[in-house]
VEXSE-501866 format. One record per atom (N, C-alpha, C): x, y, z. Coordinates in steps of 0.1 Angstrom, whole numbers, plus 2048, in hexadecimal, padded with zeros to 3 digits. Layout:
<pts>
XYZ;...
</pts>
This chain:
<pts>
7AA7677B9;7B17667C8;7C076E7BC;7C47687B2;7CD76E7AA;7D17797A4;7C077D7A0;7BF787799;7BD78F7A5;7B67917AE;7BA79B7B9;7C779D7BE;7D07937BC;7DC7927BF;7E679F7B4;7E17997A9;7EB7A27A6;7E57B37A0;7D97B37A6;7D27BC7A5;7DF7C67B0;7DD7BE7BC;7E87C57C8;7F37C97C5;7F57BE7BE;8087C47B7;8057CA7B2;7FE7CD7A8;7FF7DB79E;7FA7E77A5;7F27EB7AD;7EE7F47B6;7FD7F57C0;8027EA7C5;80E7F17D2;8197F47C5;81D7EE7BB;8257F57B2;8248057B4;81780B7AD;8128177AB;8148227B2;80F81B7C3;8168207D2;8218227D2;82A81C7CF;83981D7D2;8438247CC;83C8247BE;83E8307B5;83A8407B6;82C8417BD;82E84C7BB;83584E7CE;8348477D7;83E8497E4;84C84D7DD;8558447D2;85C8447D3;8618557CB;8588597C6;8568667BB;85D8727C8;8588757D1;85987F7DB;8628767E4;86886B7DE;87686A7E9;8708657F6;8648607F9;85E859806;866849804;87284880A;87783C806;87883280F;87383681F;87082F828;864823822;85B82E824;84982781C;84C820815;85182180B;85781B7FD;85B80B801;86A80D808;86A802809;8677FA814;85B7FC819;84F7F5823;8487EE819;8417F680D;83B7EE808;83F7E67F7;84B7EA7F8;8537DD7EE;8557D57F7;8557D3803;85A7CA809;84A7BE809;8407C580A;8317BE80B;82E7BA7FC;8337C47F5;82F7C27E6;8377B27E3;8487B47E5;84E7A47E4;84479B7EC;84279B7FA;83E7907FE;83278B7F7;82A7917F1;81F7917F0;8227857E1;82978F7DA;82F7847CB;8317777CB;83877C7D4;83E76A7DB;8377647E0;8297677E3;82275A7E4;8197557F2;8257627F9;82176880C;81776B80E;80F76980D;7FF76E812;7FE779820;80C777821;80877F832;80C78C830;813792824;81379F81D;8087A5822;8017A0820;7ED7A6824;7EA7AC82C;7F27A2836;7F77A3840;7FD7AD849;8067B0843;8167BD84A;80A7CD840;7FF7CB834;7F87D4832;7F27DA83F;7E57D1842;7E27D984C;7E97DC858;7F87D885A;7FD7DF866;7FD7EB865;8017F1857;8087FD854;7FB805850;7ED7FE84F;7E480C84D;7E2810859;7E2810867;7DB817871;7E5818879;7E3820884;7EA825890;7F1831892;7FB83489A;803843896;80B83E893;813845887;820843883;81D83B875;80F835872;80C82986A;80A83485B;80A82D851;80C82F842;801840843;7F783D84B;7E884C845;7EA85584F;7FA852856;800860857;80786D84F;808863844;81786283C;80E87182E;818882837;81288982D;81E88E822;81E890814;82889780F;82B8A380B;8308A7811;8368B3813;8478BB815;84A8C4810;8558CA814;8598C9821;84D8CC827;8568CC838;8578BD840;8558B3838;8538A6839;86489E834;86B8AB82E;8788A9823;87489F815;86A8A380D;86789B804;86A8A57FC;86C8997EE;8748A27E5;8678A97D8;85C8B77DD;8588B37D7;8578C57D7;84E8CB7CF;84B8DB7CF;83B8E07D4;8408EB7DE;8308EC7EA;8208EA7E0;8258EF7D0;8188EE7CB;8138DF7C6;81C8D97C8;8198C87C5;8138C17D3;8178CB7DD;80E8C17E9;8038BD7E9;7F88C37E8;7EB8BA7E6;7EA8B07DD;7ED8B27D0;7EB8A97C6;7F289B7CA;8028A17CD;8098957D3;8028897DC;7FC8937EB;7F28897EF;7E68837F3;7DF88C7E7;7D28897E5;7D38787DC;7DE8747D3;7E386E7CD;7EA8647DB;7EF8677E2;7F485B7E7;7E98527F0;7DF85C7FA;7D78557FF;7CA84F7F2;7C88527E6;7C384D7DF;7C783B7DD;7D683C7D6;7DE82D7D5;7DD8267E4;7DE82C7ED;7E28297F9;7D28227FD;7CB82A7F8;7BE8227FD;7B88187F5;7BB8167E7;7BA80E7DE;7BD8027E5;7CC8027E8;7D37F47EB;7CD7F07F6;7C87FB800;7C77F080C;7B37EB80B;7AB7F0803;79F7EF7FA;7A37DA7F3;7AD7E17ED;7AE7CD7E3;7B37C77F3;7C27C77FA;7C47C4805;7B47BB809;7AB7C3811;7A47BE819;79E7B680C;7987B9805;7937AD7FB;79979C7F9;7A679C7FA;7B07967FB;7AA791805;7AD792816;7A878F81E;79678D81D;79078E814;77F78981E;78577C80D;78677E804;78776F7FE;791762806;79C76C80D;7A075B814;79875A81E;794765825;788761833;77A75582A;77B75681F;76B74B813;77174380F;78174380E;78273580D;78C72781A;78F732827;78F72B831;77C724834;77372B82D;765724832;76071882E;76771B81F;768713817;76870381A;77870A81D;7806FB823;77C6F382C;7736FC839;76C6F1844;7676EB842;
</pts>
């Protein structure tokens, strides 16, 4: 479990760095809070990741582009969004893996 948590922290750091690069500080701050929560041993940060994942106005709706006020050249927008979705997908996948492990541990305890 510790290995998964460390991997998630590393992945969150990469996502936060990517968001900061283009001036997307609102989402960067949210992911930083989640990262700090997980880093401090509060597994509820995993639940917070689930909440930002879907629904109207969620992280999955984010598009990095000049029109949205991001600090980016037009010709970089495709790469920036492909990388955003890749990094986000990795973070959410690892969070899912942690949730599965937590459920397994709960079953063993019962």
